[in-house]
N, C-alpha and C positions, 0 to 999 in steps of 0.2 A: 455401443452404439444403439444395439437392441433395446436395451433398458431406457435410454433418455428419449428414446421414440415412441416407448410404448407406455400404455396407460398400466396400473396393477388394480386389480390382475388383468392380466391380458383379454380383451373383446370386452370388458366391462364397462367402455365408454368414458371411463373418466380421462383428464386430461392426460395428454405426457409426460414422463419426467421432465422433461427441462421447465416445465410451466407450474409445478408444486416447489413447495415449500422442504429447504434443506437447511442445513446447518450452517453458520459460519465457518473461518479455517480455524476458531478459537476453541469448536466444536464444545458451546456451551449455550447457546443461543438460538432458535429455529425459526423460519420467515424466508420471504423472497430474498434470499440472498445476492447484491449486488457481485461479489468473488462467484460463485456459484457461475452464476449468469454470463458474467464476462469469459469464465475459463471454459463454458459449456456454447459458447459462442463462436471464441476461438477454435475450440474442437471442431464444430460443424464446416467452420470455414475453412480448414486445412483439411478435412475432409473430403470436403467439395472440392476443393484445388489437385487434390491427390495423383500425383504420377505413377504409381507403383502398382495401378490396376485393380484399388479395392472399389468395388461395388457402393455406388452412392443412391441410397432411395432417395425417391422424390422428397419426403418426408423433410428430409433436410434441408431442403429448401424454405419449406414451412418454418421450420427450426430457424434460422439465422434471421429471416425477418420478424417473425416473434421476438425472440431476444433484441435483435438490434431496436425493437419497437418500446421495447419495455428498461433498458438500462437507463434512458432518460429521465424515467418516471420515478428515480432517485434522489434527483437533483432538488436539495434545499435553500430555499432564499434566504429564510431565515438566519440559518447556521452558513450560509457561504457553503458548502460542502454537499459532497453525494453522500446518503445515508447507507450505511450498512444494508439493513432489510428496507425495502419498497412501503411508502408509508401506503394507510395506516397501520401502526407497526408499533408495540412497546415490548418490554422486555417481559421476562418471566420474572411478577413479583415476587417470586418465592428468593431468586437468585441476585438481587440487590444491583443492578447492571443498569443503573440509569442515573446520567444518561452513558448512551451507548456509544454517540456519533461527538464530534469527528474519531472515527475507527480508522485504524493505521490499515486494515484489511481493503482499504480502496488502492494503495499502493501498491499491496500485492499484486489488484487486478489489473492493474495497468502492466505489471510486469509479466502475469501469467497468463493474460487472457487479453481480449479486446475490450476497450471501451470506448465510448462515443468522442467521436472527435470529428472535427470540420475538415481537415485534412489528415485523411487515413492513411495515405503515406508517412506522416510525422505526427503520431498521433500523443505522442510526450508535450508535443506544443499544444495542446487543449486549454483554453486557460479555465475549466471548471477541474479537470484534472489537477492543475497548479492551484487555484484557490482552495480543494481541496487538502494537498498536499501541505498547504502554508497552516491552515486550521489545525493540521495535526501537528506540526510541529511547534505550533504554540502552545498547544497545551504543558508540553514539558519545557517550554522556557521561559514563557513568561506570564501563564495563569495562576496566581497567587494561589489557588487552592491545589493545583496540581503537580506544579513546576517544579523540578528535581535539584533538591542544591546541590547535587554533583556537578550540574550542568555551569553552574557559576563559578565554581571551581575551575573546571574546563578551560571554560571559555579564557579565564585569567593565563592560564597555562598556552592557549592558540588553540584547542581543537573540540571537536565536539559536535554538537549536543547528542548524549544521548536519548533514545526514543522508547516510549512505549507505545501499550496499545492501543485504551482510551480510557475515556476521562473517568469513570468510575472502578476501572479494574483494580482487584484489592487483591488477586492471585499472587503469593508471592514464595510458591513451595512447600507452605506450611498451611494445611489447611484446616489445622487448630486454631491458627493465630492469625487468621487474614487479615493485611492491613490496608487500605485506602491514603493514598490511591497509587499504593500497589510499588513495581519498580522497573527502569529499564529491562529494556530486552533486546540480545544482541541480534536476532534476526529482525528487528523490524529496523533497528538502526542500519545495518547493510542494505535493508530492501530500500531504504530512502536514499543512502550515499548510491546505490545502482540507480535510481529516478534522476537524481542529478546528473551522473554521467549520460543519461538518455536523452534529457534535456539538452545538454551541451553538443551533444552527437547531432539533433535534429537542429539547434541554431546555426550549429557551422555548417551541415549541409545546404540550409536553406538559405545562409545569409540574413535571416529574419528574427528579430528578438520579437516576443510577445509583446505587444501594446496595448492588449485588452486591461482596463483596470482591475477584473477579477485574480490578475498574474502580477499584481504589483506588490502585494505580501512579499510572492513566495521569490522573486527577484532582491526582494529588499533585504530577506533573510540570506542571500547568497552574495549581498555586497555587492548588488549591481541594480541597474535601473533600465527601462525598457527605450530610452534615449542614448543609450551607450554602444558602441558598436559591435557588433555581433562577434569578431573573436574573442573582443574583452569580457562580453558576457558568459561566452563558451566556456575560457579560461575559467572565469570565478565561478561557475557551478563546479567545473572539475577541483578546484579548491574545497567549494563545501562538502563535496564528495568525500573526499582525501581525509579532509576535520575530522570528519564522521568515524573513517576506517582506523584513522591514528585514536581515537578515543578507544576504540574497542581494544586495539593492539596495548595500550597504555594501561587497561581494566583486566585484562585478559591474565590468565593465570598462567604464567610461562608460556603463554600465545595457546592455552587450552580455551575454549570458549563454553561456557555453559550455558544456561535457560536465560538468565539473568543478573543485574547487577544492582547492586544494594544503592537506591536513590539518594542516599544520604555521604555512603563512605568510596562508592565504585566496587567494593570489592565483589568478585560474582557468588551468586544464593542461586539456591534453585536445584536446580536436575544440571548436574556437569556433562561436560562435552556433547552436548546435544547438535545429534546428525543436521537438523537444522541450520543451526547456527554458523557451523561450518558452511553447509551448502550455499547458504545466504553472502557468508561473506566472500566465498570464492565467484560466486555470479557477478557481485560488485567487481571484484578484480577483474574478471575478464570480460565486463560492459565498460570498463574505463578507458578512454580514447588514446590510440598510440600516442596522438599529437600532444597528450594533454601535459602541462608544465609540469 
């Protein structure tokens, strides 16, 4: 808390840490991160509402106000999604991470942080979040330059797809032989499945199906429409999440989850037994509604 609220060095007059540049959750590019801002905002909100007797400095309210105003600035009408870093921003030219959006860290931000939403009690129904999520999924299933061949095969098997991080990702565990467009990540796929479950819960809780045009593609990817009954849409979203988790289990190495799967064969590659992969899978399973089909 003290670090986020203070400038560096203390008393220098620099803005507080939550207003300054940070790295993406992938630890490779720096800027004004949507993910970092969403997580910081959630921290400040929960600190402000704490009932454990933790003192809340008055600057926390300033942080909540500032971050709440900053996150909407990440929206990009042209791409139809939130941007990983607030514009104007360009990736480091020495790292070849262009394009960096749509980026799966937006889904992580929705799960771990607080994102802009018209209905704060049901944030997973926000149309711009759903548009961002559908744009991310399209990279790996439809975009000719980046779609994973394994996803077409898995679709024939009745499950999937596996998802990656961002369009220009080339990290494959072998820094001596980087390959574009990289490979699917277990944690990205689990996070997206968890998103489906949370959206399903919000649809069921409100008996409302997102009707904003920005949400059309997201619903379509889950084989549903805004004109369908709420219970039908909620169940379809759960089935979409289940299909992703089934893909992870199918491609796992005897139920062991590494960092990535090969985009062609589906075999595991890169780091073995990655803790984040297991944590993301378990988080998705725990988020699955008890009433899911």
